[in-house]
C-alpha positions as a Markdown table, in Angstrom:
| # | Residue | x | y | z |
|---|---|---|---|---|
| 1 | Met | 17.2 | -51.2 | -10.5 |
| 2 | Thr | 19.7 | -49.5 | -8.7 |
| 3 | Lys | 19.8 | -46.5 | -10.8 |
| 4 | Thr | 15.8 | -46.4 | -10.6 |
| 5 | Ile | 15.8 | -46.3 | -6.9 |
| 6 | Phe | 18.4 | -43.7 | -7.0 |
| 7 | Lys | 16.4 | -41.6 | -9.0 |
| 8 | Leu | 13.6 | -42.0 | -7.0 |
| 9 | Leu | 15.3 | -40.8 | -3.8 |
| 10 | Ile | 16.8 | -37.7 | -5.6 |
| 11 | Leu | 13.0 | -37.0 | -6.7 |
| 12 | Leu | 11.9 | -37.4 | -3.1 |
| 13 | Ser | 14.5 | -35.4 | -1.8 |
| 14 | Phe | 13.6 | -32.4 | -4.3 |
| 15 | Ile | 9.9 | -32.6 | -3.0 |
| 16 | Ser | 11.0 | -32.7 | 0.9 |
| 17 | Cys | 13.0 | -29.5 | 0.0 |
| 18 | Ser | 10.6 | -27.9 | -2.0 |
| 19 | Lys | 8.1 | -28.3 | 0.6 |
| 20 | Glu | 10.3 | -27.1 | 3.7 |
| 21 | Ser | 11.0 | -24.1 | 1.6 |
| 22 | Ser | 7.4 | -23.1 | 0.7 |
| 23 | Asp | 6.6 | -20.7 | 3.7 |
| 24 | Asp | 10.4 | -19.4 | 3.8 |
| 25 | Ala | 10.4 | -15.5 | 3.2 |
| 26 | Ser | 13.3 | -15.6 | 0.6 |
| 27 | Thr | 11.3 | -18.1 | -1.8 |
| 28 | Pro | 8.7 | -17.4 | -4.5 |
| 29 | Val | 5.3 | -17.9 | -3.4 |
| 30 | Gln | 4.3 | -21.2 | -3.3 |
| 31 | Ser | 1.9 | -21.4 | -0.6 |
| 32 | Met | -0.3 | -18.5 | -0.4 |
| 33 | Tyr | -2.7 | -18.6 | 2.6 |
| 34 | Phe | -5.8 | -16.3 | 2.7 |
| 35 | Pro | -7.8 | -16.0 | 6.1 |
| 36 | Pro | -11.3 | -17.0 | 6.2 |
| 37 | Leu | -13.6 | -13.7 | 5.2 |
| 38 | Thr | -15.2 | -13.9 | 8.4 |
| 39 | Gly | -14.4 | -14.8 | 12.3 |
| 40 | Ser | -10.6 | -14.6 | 13.8 |
| 41 | Thr | -9.1 | -17.4 | 12.4 |
| 42 | Trp | -5.8 | -16.9 | 10.7 |
| 43 | Glu | -2.9 | -19.3 | 10.2 |
| 44 | Thr | 0.5 | -18.6 | 11.9 |
| 45 | Lys | 4.0 | -19.4 | 11.1 |
| 46 | Ser | 6.5 | -19.2 | 14.1 |
| 47 | Val | 10.0 | -17.7 | 13.8 |
| 48 | Ser | 11.7 | -20.6 | 14.5 |
| 49 | Asp | 9.7 | -22.4 | 11.6 |
| 50 | Leu | 11.1 | -19.9 | 9.4 |
| 51 | Lys | 14.8 | -20.7 | 10.7 |
| 52 | Trp | 14.9 | -16.7 | 11.6 |
| 53 | Asn | 17.0 | -15.2 | 14.3 |
| 54 | Gln | 15.0 | -15.3 | 17.6 |
| 55 | Asn | 17.4 | -13.1 | 19.6 |
| 56 | Ala | 16.4 | -10.1 | 16.7 |
| 57 | Val | 12.5 | -10.3 | 17.9 |
| 58 | Gln | 13.0 | -8.3 | 21.2 |
| 59 | Pro | 14.9 | -5.8 | 19.9 |
| 60 | Leu | 12.6 | -5.1 | 17.3 |
| 61 | Leu | 9.4 | -5.1 | 19.6 |
| 62 | Asp | 11.3 | -2.9 | 22.0 |
| 63 | Tyr | 11.8 | -0.2 | 19.4 |
| 64 | Leu | 8.2 | -0.5 | 18.1 |
| 65 | Glu | 7.2 | 0.3 | 21.3 |
| 66 | Leu | 9.6 | 3.2 | 22.3 |
| 67 | Lys | 8.6 | 4.8 | 19.1 |
| 68 | His | 4.9 | 5.1 | 20.1 |
| 69 | Ser | 3.8 | 1.9 | 17.8 |
| 70 | Lys | 0.0 | 0.8 | 18.2 |
| 71 | Ser | 0.2 | -2.6 | 16.6 |
| 72 | Phe | 2.8 | -4.4 | 14.2 |
| 73 | Ile | 2.1 | -7.6 | 12.2 |
| 74 | Ile | 4.2 | -9.2 | 9.7 |
| 75 | Leu | 2.9 | -12.0 | 7.6 |
| 76 | Val | 5.1 | -14.6 | 5.3 |
| 77 | Asn | 3.0 | -15.9 | 2.4 |
| 78 | Gly | -0.3 | -14.7 | 4.2 |
| 79 | Arg | 0.6 | -16.3 | 7.9 |
| 80 | Ile | 1.0 | -14.4 | 10.7 |
| 81 | Val | 4.6 | -14.4 | 12.2 |
| 82 | Leu | 4.6 | -11.7 | 14.2 |
| 83 | Glu | 1.5 | -9.7 | 15.8 |
| 84 | Asn | 2.2 | -7.4 | 18.5 |
| 85 | Tyr | 0.2 | -4.5 | 19.9 |
| 86 | Phe | 1.3 | -1.9 | 22.2 |
| 87 | Asn | 0.2 | 1.4 | 24.4 |
| 88 | Asn | -3.3 | 0.1 | 25.3 |
| 89 | His | -4.2 | -0.8 | 21.6 |
| 90 | Thr | -5.8 | -4.2 | 21.0 |
| 91 | Ala | -6.6 | -6.2 | 17.7 |
| 92 | Thr | -10.1 | -5.1 | 17.9 |
| 93 | Ile | -9.6 | -1.1 | 18.0 |
| 94 | Asn | -9.8 | 0.8 | 14.9 |
| 95 | Trp | -6.9 | 3.2 | 13.8 |
| 96 | Tyr | -6.6 | 5.6 | 10.9 |
| 97 | Trp | -4.8 | 5.0 | 8.1 |
| 98 | Ala | -4.0 | 8.5 | 7.0 |
| 99 | Ser | -2.4 | 8.7 | 3.8 |
| 100 | Ala | -1.4 | 5.2 | 3.5 |
| 101 | Gly | -5.4 | 5.0 | 2.5 |
| 102 | Lys | -4.5 | 6.6 | -0.7 |
| 103 | Thr | -3.7 | 3.2 | -2.0 |
| 104 | Leu | -7.5 | 2.5 | -1.4 |
| 105 | Thr | -8.5 | 5.1 | -3.8 |
| 106 | Ser | -6.0 | 4.0 | -6.1 |
| 107 | Thr | -7.5 | 0.5 | -6.3 |
| 108 | Met | -11.0 | 1.3 | -6.4 |
| 109 | Thr | -10.0 | 3.7 | -9.3 |
| 110 | Gly | -8.5 | 0.7 | -11.0 |
| 111 | Ile | -11.9 | -1.4 | -10.2 |
| 112 | Ala | -14.3 | 1.3 | -11.5 |
| 113 | Gln | -11.9 | 1.2 | -14.8 |
| 114 | Gln | -12.0 | -2.4 | -15.0 |
| 115 | Glu | -15.8 | -2.6 | -14.9 |
| 116 | Gly | -16.2 | -0.2 | -17.5 |
| 117 | Phe | -17.3 | 3.1 | -15.7 |
| 118 | Leu | -14.2 | 5.2 | -16.1 |
| 119 | Asn | -11.0 | 5.3 | -18.3 |
| 120 | Ile | -7.9 | 6.6 | -16.1 |
| 121 | Asn | -6.5 | 8.7 | -19.4 |
| 122 | Asn | -10.1 | 10.5 | -19.6 |
| 123 | Lys | -10.1 | 13.9 | -18.3 |
| 124 | Val | -11.5 | 14.5 | -14.8 |
| 125 | Ser | -14.1 | 16.9 | -15.8 |
| 126 | Asp | -15.6 | 14.2 | -18.0 |
| 127 | Tyr | -17.1 | 12.7 | -14.5 |
| 128 | Ile | -17.7 | 15.6 | -12.2 |
| 129 | Gly | -18.0 | 18.2 | -14.5 |
| 130 | Thr | -15.9 | 21.3 | -15.4 |
| 131 | Gly | -15.4 | 24.4 | -12.8 |
| 132 | Trp | -13.8 | 22.0 | -10.2 |
| 133 | Thr | -10.4 | 24.2 | -10.4 |
| 134 | Ser | -10.0 | 27.7 | -10.7 |
| 135 | Glu | -7.9 | 27.1 | -14.0 |
| 136 | Ser | -8.9 | 28.2 | -17.3 |
| 137 | Leu | -11.1 | 25.7 | -19.2 |
| 138 | Ala | -8.3 | 24.7 | -21.4 |
| 139 | Gln | -5.7 | 24.1 | -18.4 |
| 140 | Glu | -8.3 | 22.3 | -16.6 |
| 141 | Asn | -8.9 | 20.0 | -19.6 |
| 142 | Gln | -5.6 | 18.8 | -19.3 |
| 143 | Ile | -6.0 | 17.2 | -16.3 |
| 144 | Thr | -6.8 | 13.3 | -16.4 |
| 145 | Cys | -7.6 | 10.8 | -13.9 |
| 146 | Lys | -4.2 | 9.6 | -14.2 |
| 147 | His | -2.6 | 12.8 | -13.3 |
| 148 | Leu | -4.4 | 12.7 | -10.0 |
| 149 | Leu | -3.2 | 9.0 | -9.6 |
| 150 | Thr | 0.3 | 10.2 | -10.2 |
| 151 | Met | 0.4 | 13.6 | -8.4 |
| 152 | Thr | 0.9 | 15.3 | -11.6 |
| 153 | Ser | -2.2 | 17.4 | -11.9 |
| 154 | Gly | -0.1 | 20.8 | -12.1 |
| 155 | Leu | -2.2 | 22.4 | -9.4 |
| 156 | Asp | -0.5 | 24.3 | -6.7 |
| 157 | Asp | 0.0 | 22.2 | -3.5 |
| 158 | Thr | 0.7 | 25.0 | -0.9 |
| 159 | Thr | -2.9 | 24.4 | 0.8 |
| 160 | Asp | -4.6 | 21.3 | 1.6 |
| 161 | Glu | -8.2 | 22.5 | 0.5 |
| 162 | Val | -9.5 | 21.2 | -2.5 |
| 163 | Asp | -12.4 | 23.5 | -3.3 |
| 164 | Pro | -12.1 | 25.3 | -6.8 |
| 165 | Ala | -10.9 | 28.6 | -5.2 |
| 166 | Ser | -8.1 | 26.4 | -3.9 |
| 167 | Leu | -7.2 | 24.6 | -6.8 |
| 168 | Ile | -5.1 | 27.0 | -9.0 |
| 169 | Tyr | -2.7 | 26.7 | -11.9 |
| 170 | Lys | 0.8 | 25.8 | -11.1 |
| 171 | Ala | 2.0 | 23.9 | -14.1 |
| 172 | Asp | 0.9 | 22.3 | -17.2 |
| 173 | Ala | -0.6 | 18.9 | -16.0 |
| 174 | Gly | 2.1 | 16.1 | -16.2 |
| 175 | Lys | 4.7 | 18.4 | -15.9 |
| 176 | Arg | 5.3 | 18.8 | -11.8 |
| 177 | Trp | 5.2 | 16.5 | -9.5 |
| 178 | Ala | 3.6 | 17.7 | -6.1 |
| 179 | Tyr | 1.9 | 15.6 | -3.2 |
| 180 | His | -1.5 | 17.0 | -3.0 |
| 181 | Asn | -4.7 | 16.4 | -1.4 |
| 182 | Val | -6.5 | 17.0 | -4.7 |
| 183 | Tyr | -6.3 | 12.6 | -5.4 |
| 184 | Val | -9.4 | 12.9 | -3.3 |
| 185 | Lys | -11.3 | 14.0 | -6.4 |
| 186 | Leu | -10.9 | 10.6 | -7.7 |
| 187 | Gln | -13.4 | 9.3 | -5.0 |
| 188 | Asp | -15.9 | 11.6 | -6.5 |
| 189 | Val | -15.1 | 10.6 | -10.0 |
| 190 | Val | -15.7 | 6.9 | -8.9 |
| 191 | Ala | -19.1 | 7.6 | -7.0 |
| 192 | Lys | -20.3 | 9.7 | -10.0 |
| 193 | Ala | -19.0 | 7.0 | -12.7 |
| 194 | Ser | -20.5 | 4.1 | -10.9 |
| 195 | Lys | -23.9 | 6.2 | -9.9 |
| 196 | Gln | -23.2 | 4.9 | -6.1 |
| 197 | Thr | -21.7 | 6.3 | -3.3 |
| 198 | Trp | -18.2 | 6.3 | -2.5 |
| 199 | Glu | -18.2 | 4.3 | 0.5 |
| 200 | Asn | -21.0 | 1.7 | -0.7 |
| 201 | Tyr | -19.0 | 1.1 | -3.7 |
| 202 | Phe | -16.0 | 0.4 | -1.8 |
| 203 | Asn | -17.7 | -1.7 | 0.6 |
| 204 | Thr | -19.0 | -3.9 | -2.0 |
| 205 | Lys | -16.3 | -4.2 | -4.5 |
| 206 | Leu | -13.2 | -4.3 | -1.9 |
| 207 | Arg | -13.8 | -4.3 | 1.5 |
| 208 | Asp | -16.1 | -7.0 | 1.8 |
| 209 | Lys | -14.6 | -9.4 | -0.8 |
| 210 | Ile | -11.4 | -9.7 | 1.6 |
| 211 | Gly | -12.9 | -9.6 | 4.8 |
| 212 | Met | -11.7 | -6.4 | 6.0 |
| 213 | Asn | -13.8 | -4.2 | 8.6 |
| 214 | Gly | -13.7 | -0.4 | 8.9 |
| 215 | Asn | -14.9 | 2.9 | 7.7 |
| 216 | Trp | -14.5 | 6.2 | 6.1 |
| 217 | Val | -14.6 | 9.1 | 8.3 |
| 218 | Gln | -14.3 | 12.8 | 7.3 |
| 219 | Leu | -11.6 | 14.9 | 8.6 |
| 220 | Gly | -11.4 | 18.5 | 6.9 |
| 221 | Val | -11.2 | 17.7 | 3.1 |
| 222 | Asn | -9.8 | 14.2 | 3.7 |
| 223 | Ser | -12.3 | 11.1 | 3.8 |
| 224 | Val | -9.9 | 8.9 | 5.8 |
| 225 | Tyr | -10.1 | 5.2 | 6.6 |
| 226 | Thr | -10.0 | 3.6 | 9.6 |
| 227 | Ser | -9.8 | -0.1 | 10.5 |
| 228 | Thr | -8.2 | -2.8 | 12.7 |
| 229 | Thr | -4.6 | -3.5 | 11.9 |
| 230 | Arg | -5.6 | -7.2 | 10.5 |
| 231 | Ser | -7.8 | -5.5 | 8.1 |
| 232 | Met | -4.8 | -3.3 | 7.0 |
| 233 | Ala | -2.8 | -6.4 | 6.5 |
| 234 | Arg | -5.8 | -8.1 | 4.5 |
| 235 | Phe | -5.4 | -5.3 | 1.9 |
| 236 | Gly | -1.8 | -5.7 | 1.9 |
| 237 | Leu | -2.0 | -9.6 | 1.4 |
| 238 | Leu | -4.2 | -8.9 | -1.6 |
| 239 | Met | -1.6 | -6.5 | -3.3 |
| 240 | Leu | 1.2 | -9.3 | -2.3 |
| 241 | Asn | -1.1 | -11.4 | -4.6 |
| 242 | Lys | -1.4 | -8.9 | -7.4 |
| 243 | Gly | -4.9 | -8.2 | -6.8 |
| 244 | Lys | -6.2 | -11.7 | -6.2 |
| 245 | Trp | -8.0 | -13.0 | -3.0 |
| 246 | Glu | -7.4 | -16.4 | -3.6 |
| 247 | Asn | -8.7 | -17.5 | -7.0 |
| 248 | Thr | -10.8 | -14.0 | -7.2 |
| 249 | Thr | -9.8 | -11.2 | -9.0 |
| 250 | Ile | -10.4 | -8.0 | -7.2 |
| 251 | Leu | -8.2 | -5.7 | -8.8 |
| 252 | Asn | -6.8 | -7.0 | -12.8 |
| 253 | Glu | -3.4 | -7.5 | -12.6 |
| 254 | Ser | -2.5 | -5.2 | -15.5 |
| 255 | Tyr | -3.4 | -2.1 | -13.6 |
| 256 | Phe | -1.9 | -3.5 | -10.4 |
| 257 | Asn | 1.3 | -3.5 | -12.3 |
| 258 | Glu | 1.0 | 0.1 | -13.2 |
| 259 | Ala | 0.0 | 1.2 | -9.9 |
| 260 | Thr | 3.3 | -0.5 | -8.4 |
| 261 | Asn | 5.7 | 0.6 | -10.9 |
| 262 | Thr | 7.0 | 4.2 | -11.7 |
| 263 | Ser | 4.2 | 6.2 | -13.2 |
| 264 | Gln | 5.9 | 9.3 | -14.7 |
| 265 | Asn | 9.4 | 10.5 | -15.0 |
| 266 | Ile | 9.7 | 13.2 | -12.5 |
| 267 | Asn | 9.4 | 11.4 | -8.9 |
| 268 | Leu | 10.7 | 7.7 | -10.0 |
| 269 | Gly | 9.8 | 6.6 | -6.4 |
| 270 | Tyr | 5.9 | 6.8 | -7.0 |
| 271 | Gly | 3.5 | 4.7 | -8.8 |
| 272 | Tyr | -0.2 | 5.4 | -8.5 |
| 273 | Leu | -0.4 | 6.6 | -5.1 |
| 274 | Trp | 2.0 | 4.1 | -4.1 |
| 275 | Trp | 5.4 | 4.8 | -3.0 |
| 276 | Leu | 8.2 | 2.4 | -4.6 |
| 277 | Asn | 11.5 | 1.5 | -3.1 |
| 278 | Gly | 14.8 | 0.8 | -5.0 |
| 279 | Lys | 14.5 | 3.5 | -7.7 |
| 280 | Ala | 17.3 | 5.7 | -8.8 |
| 281 | Asn | 15.9 | 8.7 | -7.3 |
| 282 | Tyr | 12.8 | 10.1 | -5.5 |
| 283 | His | 10.9 | 13.1 | -4.0 |
| 284 | Leu | 9.5 | 14.0 | -0.7 |
| 285 | Pro | 6.0 | 15.4 | -0.1 |
| 286 | Gln | 6.0 | 18.9 | 0.1 |
| 287 | Ser | 9.6 | 19.1 | -1.9 |
| 288 | Gln | 10.7 | 19.6 | -5.4 |
| 289 | Leu | 14.3 | 18.4 | -4.7 |
| 290 | Thr | 15.2 | 15.2 | -6.5 |
| 291 | Ile | 16.9 | 13.0 | -3.8 |
| 292 | Pro | 19.4 | 10.4 | -5.5 |
| 293 | Gly | 18.9 | 6.5 | -4.4 |
| 294 | Ser | 16.4 | 4.5 | -2.8 |
| 295 | Ile | 13.5 | 5.8 | -0.4 |
| 296 | Ile | 14.7 | 3.3 | 2.3 |
| 297 | Pro | 18.2 | 1.9 | 1.5 |
| 298 | Thr | 17.9 | -0.7 | 4.4 |
| 299 | Ala | 14.8 | -2.2 | 2.9 |
| 300 | Pro | 14.8 | -4.6 | -0.2 |
| 301 | Asn | 14.3 | -2.9 | -3.5 |
| 302 | Asp | 11.5 | -4.5 | -4.8 |
| 303 | Met | 9.2 | -3.3 | -2.0 |
| 304 | Phe | 6.2 | -1.0 | -2.6 |
| 305 | Met | 4.7 | 1.1 | -0.1 |
| 306 | Ala | 1.2 | 2.8 | 1.6 |
| 307 | Leu | 2.8 | 5.5 | 3.6 |
| 308 | Gly | 0.7 | 7.9 | 5.6 |
| 309 | Lys | 0.9 | 10.4 | 8.4 |
| 310 | Asn | 2.8 | 9.9 | 11.7 |
| 311 | Asp | 4.2 | 6.7 | 10.2 |
| 312 | Gln | 1.0 | 4.6 | 9.0 |
| 313 | Lys | 2.6 | 1.8 | 6.9 |
| 314 | Ile | 2.0 | -1.2 | 4.9 |
| 315 | Tyr | 5.1 | -2.6 | 3.7 |
| 316 | Val | 4.6 | -5.1 | 0.6 |
| 317 | Ile | 7.9 | -7.1 | -0.4 |
| 318 | Pro | 7.2 | -9.8 | -3.3 |
| 319 | Ser | 10.8 | -11.1 | -3.0 |
| 320 | Lys | 10.1 | -12.3 | 0.4 |
| 321 | Asn | 6.3 | -13.0 | 0.1 |
| 322 | Met | 6.0 | -10.4 | 2.9 |
| 323 | Val | 3.2 | -7.9 | 4.0 |
| 324 | Ile | 4.3 | -5.9 | 7.1 |
| 325 | Val | 1.9 | -3.2 | 8.9 |
| 326 | Arg | 2.7 | -0.4 | 11.4 |
| 327 | Met | 0.0 | 1.7 | 12.9 |
| 328 | Gly | 0.5 | 4.0 | 15.6 |
| 329 | Asp | 1.5 | 7.9 | 16.8 |
| 330 | Ala | 4.4 | 9.5 | 14.8 |
| 331 | Ala | 7.7 | 7.8 | 16.0 |
| 332 | Asp | 9.3 | 11.1 | 16.3 |
| 333 | Asp | 8.3 | 14.3 | 14.9 |
| 334 | Val | 4.8 | 14.9 | 13.0 |
| 335 | Asn | 5.4 | 13.9 | 9.2 |
| 336 | Leu | 3.1 | 13.6 | 6.1 |
| 337 | Ala | 4.3 | 10.0 | 4.8 |
| 338 | Leu | 8.2 | 9.5 | 5.4 |
| 339 | Ser | 10.4 | 9.6 | 8.1 |
| 340 | Asp | 14.0 | 8.6 | 9.5 |
| 341 | Phe | 12.0 | 6.1 | 11.2 |
| 342 | Asp | 11.6 | 3.4 | 8.6 |
| 343 | Glu | 15.3 | 3.3 | 8.0 |
| 344 | Thr | 16.2 | 2.3 | 11.4 |
| 345 | Leu | 12.8 | -0.2 | 11.6 |
| 346 | Trp | 14.0 | -1.9 | 8.5 |
| 347 | Glu | 17.4 | -2.7 | 10.1 |
| 348 | Lys | 15.7 | -4.2 | 12.8 |
| 349 | Ile | 13.3 | -6.0 | 10.5 |
| 350 | Ser | 15.9 | -7.5 | 8.4 |
| 351 | Ala | 17.9 | -8.7 | 11.1 |
| 352 | Leu | 15.2 | -11.2 | 11.7 |
| 353 | Tyr | 16.1 | -13.2 | 8.5 |
| 354 | Gln | 19.4 | -12.0 | 7.6 |
């Protein structure tokens, strides 16, 4: 009898500990929360609930405001822990994602593939016709959708333009990594393959299914997404959950895994339009230099990132069940995707839970 009671006490203790730790940022996902598709309801979790360092909160917020941020959100297991707005920005104002929105194009390409509309290993010209570059037909036919996803088209990256006259041969497809706007051709591929407009297909298959708001705005050659900060966080939460929104698969896990792991052997810090932390080396935009070490040494190694001009950011950290969003103007100088801001910001974020 005594042994039975002792075993029951141990079991109850284990259950209690498991419940307490289910929302801790350092534990595996146990209790993932997804906000309703409509309305402003969103569950929260306090810094004290997580046993984080309250004294580290204000230095983080002060730094964000100093560095021209407009908004900042931290989710743990889908629940909002911090949500702050600065410099006259509010929760209802849309802001541009810049190149962080490349990850939306990657996701939609994966969705179109799982629906049977395209295959990323097929050449781009299968979907949008030949003559979309100034290359010879043989050179152009080397370029697959996967090359656009991985920034390895081999096209000259000295211009942002994507008209045929600007898309000039630099190297064979797959042989050179270069950050280039030519990825936007994937939006044409998806539209042609699905026989829908890009925006309608996006809204139906992604935006509306996870409760995002926002729209695509044409800025020069780029189609740039704008939304509220919470909508950006919703997309981050979808990716934290490996492409599922609650029990609904939006993006299949196989493609998700490909997209968020090293996609080629030139820039180890790049997936399918996602940046990857914790790799042995990486390349910066507009550079052919191989830089040793992790992109953000102060951040978790398993983090993958949507990064955009002037420090638009979605950080997804599976090991901590966290999604972090930052929107705003450039922290310091104008930049394409990465800046010194990331490293200092992560020193202040990690001070919350270390």
